[in-house]
C-alpha positions in Angstrom: 53.0 -126.7 150.1 55.8 -128.9 151.8 55.5 -132.6 151.0 53.5 -134.1 154.0 50.4 -131.4 152.8 50.3 -132.7 149.4 50.6 -136.2 150.8 48.1 -135.5 153.2 45.9 -134.6 149.9 45.6 -137.8 147.8 47.3 -140.5 150.8 50.4 -141.6 151.9 53.9 -141.6 149.1 57.4 -142.8 149.2 58.3 -139.7 149.0 60.4 -137.3 149.9 63.7 -139.4 149.5 65.2 -139.1 152.6 68.4 -141.4 152.2 71.1 -141.8 149.5 70.7 -142.0 146.2 71.6 -145.8 145.3 70.3 -147.8 141.9 71.0 -151.9 140.7 74.2 -152.8 139.7 73.0 -154.3 136.3 71.8 -151.7 135.0 75.2 -150.0 136.0 77.5 -152.0 134.6 75.7 -152.9 130.9 73.6 -150.1 129.0 69.6 -150.6 128.3 68.8 -147.1 127.4 69.8 -144.9 124.5 72.4 -141.8 125.2 70.6 -139.3 122.9 68.1 -136.7 123.4 66.4 -138.0 119.1 64.3 -140.8 119.4 65.6 -144.3 118.9 63.1 -147.2 118.3 66.2 -150.2 118.9 69.6 -150.5 120.9 72.3 -152.0 118.6 72.1 -155.8 120.7 75.1 -156.2 123.3 76.6 -159.7 123.1 80.0 -160.2 124.7 80.2 -164.1 124.4 78.0 -164.2 128.0 75.6 -161.6 128.8 73.1 -160.2 126.0 70.9 -158.0 126.0 68.3 -156.6 123.5 66.3 -153.2 123.4 63.5 -152.3 121.4 60.8 -149.4 121.5 57.8 -148.3 119.8 56.9 -145.0 118.3 57.3 -143.1 121.9 61.3 -144.3 121.1 63.6 -146.2 123.2 63.7 -145.3 127.3 66.6 -142.7 127.3 69.7 -142.3 130.0 67.5 -139.2 131.7 64.5 -141.7 131.6 66.9 -143.9 134.0 66.8 -141.3 136.5 62.9 -142.1 137.5 64.2 -145.7 137.8 67.0 -144.8 140.0 64.5 -142.3 142.2 62.4 -145.4 142.2 65.0 -147.7 143.4 65.7 -145.3 146.1 62.5 -144.8 147.7 62.9 -149.0 147.9 66.2 -148.2 150.1 64.7 -146.1 151.9 61.5 -147.9 153.3 63.8 -150.9 153.7 66.4 -149.6 155.9 62.5 -148.0 157.5 61.7 -152.2 158.5 59.0 -151.7 155.8 58.4 -154.3 153.5 59.3 -152.8 149.7 56.7 -153.2 146.6 56.8 -152.8 143.5 53.9 -150.3 143.1 55.8 -147.2 144.6 53.8 -143.4 144.8 55.7 -140.1 144.8 55.6 -136.5 143.8 56.6 -134.8 141.2 58.8 -132.3 143.3 60.7 -134.6 145.3 61.9 -136.2 142.1 62.7 -133.1 140.6 64.4 -132.0 143.7 66.5 -135.2 144.0 67.8 -134.9 140.7 67.9 -131.2 140.3 65.8 -130.6 137.4 64.0 -127.5 137.7 59.5 -127.8 138.0 57.6 -126.2 135.6 55.0 -126.9 132.4 57.6 -128.9 130.1 59.1 -130.7 132.7 56.3 -132.6 133.5 55.7 -133.2 130.2 59.0 -134.2 130.0 58.5 -136.5 133.2 55.1 -137.9 131.5 57.3 -138.2 128.1 59.4 -140.3 129.9 56.9 -142.6 131.8 56.0 -144.0 128.6 59.2 -144.9 126.8 59.8 -146.3 130.3 56.6 -148.7 129.7 56.7 -149.2 126.5 61.0 -149.9 125.9 60.8 -153.5 125.1 63.7 -155.5 127.4 65.7 -159.5 126.2 68.1 -160.0 127.9 70.2 -163.5 129.8 70.9 -161.7 132.8 69.2 -163.0 135.8 68.2 -161.2 139.0 66.6 -163.4 141.9 67.8 -166.7 140.7 65.0 -166.3 137.8 65.6 -165.3 134.8 62.9 -163.5 131.7 62.1 -165.8 128.7 59.4 -163.7 128.0 61.2 -160.1 127.9 59.6 -157.7 129.6 59.2 -153.6 129.9 60.4 -151.4 132.8 57.0 -150.3 134.0 54.0 -152.6 134.5 52.1 -149.3 134.8 51.8 -146.2 135.6 49.2 -143.3 136.1 49.4 -139.6 136.7 47.3 -138.1 139.7 47.2 -134.6 139.1 43.9 -132.0 139.7 42.8 -129.2 137.3 42.9 -125.8 138.7 40.7 -122.7 138.0 42.1 -122.6 135.0 41.1 -125.8 134.0 44.5 -127.0 133.6 45.9 -129.9 134.6 48.6 -129.7 138.2 50.1 -133.5 138.7 49.7 -134.0 142.3 51.3 -137.7 142.2 53.1 -140.2 140.3 51.9 -144.6 141.0 54.0 -146.0 138.9 54.7 -150.4 139.6 58.3 -151.6 138.7 58.9 -154.5 136.5 59.4 -157.8 138.1 62.8 -158.3 136.7 64.2 -155.1 138.0 62.5 -155.7 141.6 63.9 -158.5 142.3 66.7 -157.0 141.1 66.8 -153.8 143.7 65.3 -156.5 147.0 67.2 -159.5 146.2 70.0 -159.3 144.8 71.9 -157.1 147.3 73.9 -155.8 144.2 72.7 -152.0 145.6 75.5 -148.9 145.3 75.1 -145.5 146.1 75.4 -142.8 143.1 76.5 -139.6 143.5 74.2 -136.5 143.6 76.7 -135.2 140.6 75.6 -138.2 138.4 72.9 -136.3 137.7 74.6 -133.4 135.7 76.9 -135.6 133.8 76.2 -135.9 130.0 75.3 -139.4 128.6 78.3 -140.8 128.7 80.3 -139.3 131.3 76.5 -141.1 133.1 78.0 -144.3 131.5 81.7 -143.7 132.3 81.0 -143.6 136.0 78.5 -146.0 136.6 80.9 -148.9 135.2 83.5 -147.6 137.1 81.1 -147.6 140.2 80.3 -150.7 139.5 83.3 -151.9 139.1 86.0 -153.2 141.9 86.7 -150.6 144.7 90.7 -150.3 144.6 90.2 -150.2 140.4 90.6 -152.1 137.2 91.6 -152.2 133.4 89.5 -152.6 130.4 89.6 -153.3 127.0 89.3 -149.3 125.0 86.7 -151.3 122.7 84.6 -154.0 125.2 84.3 -150.1 127.3 82.4 -148.7 124.5 80.4 -151.3 123.8 79.8 -151.1 127.8 79.2 -147.6 127.7 76.5 -148.4 124.5 77.7 -145.0 122.7 77.9 -145.2 118.6 80.5 -143.2 118.4 83.9 -144.9 116.3 86.7 -145.6 118.6 89.2 -142.9 118.0 86.6 -140.1 118.5 85.8 -142.1 122.1 89.2 -142.6 122.6 89.3 -138.5 122.3 86.7 -138.4 124.9 88.5 -140.8 127.2 91.6 -138.2 126.7 89.9 -135.1 128.2 89.5 -137.2 131.1 93.1 -138.5 131.1 94.1 -135.0 131.0 92.4 -133.7 134.1 90.2 -131.6 131.3 87.1 -133.3 132.7 86.2 -134.9 135.4 84.3 -137.8 136.8 82.6 -137.5 140.6 85.0 -140.2 142.7 87.0 -141.6 140.0 89.9 -140.5 137.4 90.4 -142.4 133.8 93.7 -143.1 132.6 94.8 -144.3 129.0 97.2 -146.9 128.5 99.5 -147.8 125.5 100.5 -151.5 126.7 103.1 -150.7 123.2 104.9 -148.6 125.0 104.9 -150.4 128.7 106.4 -153.5 126.9 108.9 -151.0 125.5 110.1 -150.4 129.2 111.7 -153.9 129.1 115.5 -154.7 128.6 115.6 -156.0 125.1 112.0 -155.2 123.8 112.2 -153.8 120.6 111.1 -149.8 119.9 108.0 -150.0 118.6 107.4 -148.7 115.4 104.2 -146.9 113.7 101.5 -146.2 115.8 99.8 -148.3 118.5 96.4 -150.1 116.9 93.3 -148.9 119.0 92.2 -152.0 119.2 94.9 -153.0 121.2 94.3 -149.6 124.1 93.5 -150.0 127.7 91.2 -148.3 129.8 92.5 -147.8 133.3 89.8 -146.4 136.1 90.9 -145.8 139.5 88.8 -144.1 143.4 90.2 -140.5 143.9 88.8 -140.7 146.8 91.8 -142.7 148.6 94.5 -141.5 146.2 97.3 -142.8 148.4 96.0 -146.9 148.6 95.8 -146.8 144.9 97.8 -149.8 143.1 99.5 -149.7 140.2 97.8 -149.3 136.8 99.7 -152.6 135.9 98.6 -154.5 138.7 94.9 -153.4 138.7 92.7 -155.8 138.2 91.4 -156.4 134.3 87.2 -156.1 134.1 86.2 -158.9 131.5 82.8 -161.2 132.3 83.2 -162.9 135.9 83.1 -159.6 137.9 83.3 -159.4 141.6 80.5 -157.9 143.7 82.1 -154.3 144.9 81.3 -153.7 148.6 82.4 -150.9 149.6 81.9 -148.7 153.2 78.5 -146.6 153.2 76.6 -149.0 150.6 73.5 -151.0 152.2 72.9 -154.5 151.7 69.5 -155.5 150.7 67.9 -158.6 152.8 65.5 -160.5 150.4 61.0 -159.1 151.4 60.0 -161.2 153.3 
């Protein structure tokens, strides 16, 4: 049964997704999700001196980076509606089949169960942050979903068969999607990446388009991993030596002492470079001829320009 036939049975849906996969830049720059399969009931508080984020879960656990795929998919459906000239609404209805097709998941009994568990975690996760969207903040805190429901029918075997999913995005995320214009396209390969690589890709994608540098320790905090700094650096080294890869982006590790040692009159460094002194550079691999030297790339600090690239669709505020 195709998507249109399914939709005819239970009313119109916002699926299938026709355009590209897109996401909100705020949730790409900063981490709001668990990077582990094991249940976590709270994430470490993020605070870089300007932006702070607190995430707490319930018995269902904190929403994970895999649960986030539902939010990315929902944002993409809203982008489709805007591109068709329709007014977006925070309530979205879609078939599980199209969600699985978009994210590269294999449909099946366990997949539907995992989808329901993801919805429960997205609904119950509680977020507090000083990041404003649409010119408004949320002092009270919020969950990713205001509500959700799964529409199903019972087969001859008495088992439930999922027909559609209906969810309502929270006001904070909805404003970010339709008002702030901070909306970026995801590579389809994003869904194949392991959790830390997902975050590295999102940070690279949401940064300055020509590439940028960032302190190793600050990057680890942005990623949201609990790895110690030495292990995190070793993981980045796999990307720097091309043993692993990110879609459309490369990574380089920079030892600041070696760079200074190239200057005449600077004494040769003794010992090892402290881990916290290392820098990480992200650069685009789609047009390497125009990549600027690493030392000329901007430092990614608290105030970052919005990346605007060809192919990205700036979304207009809802009327």
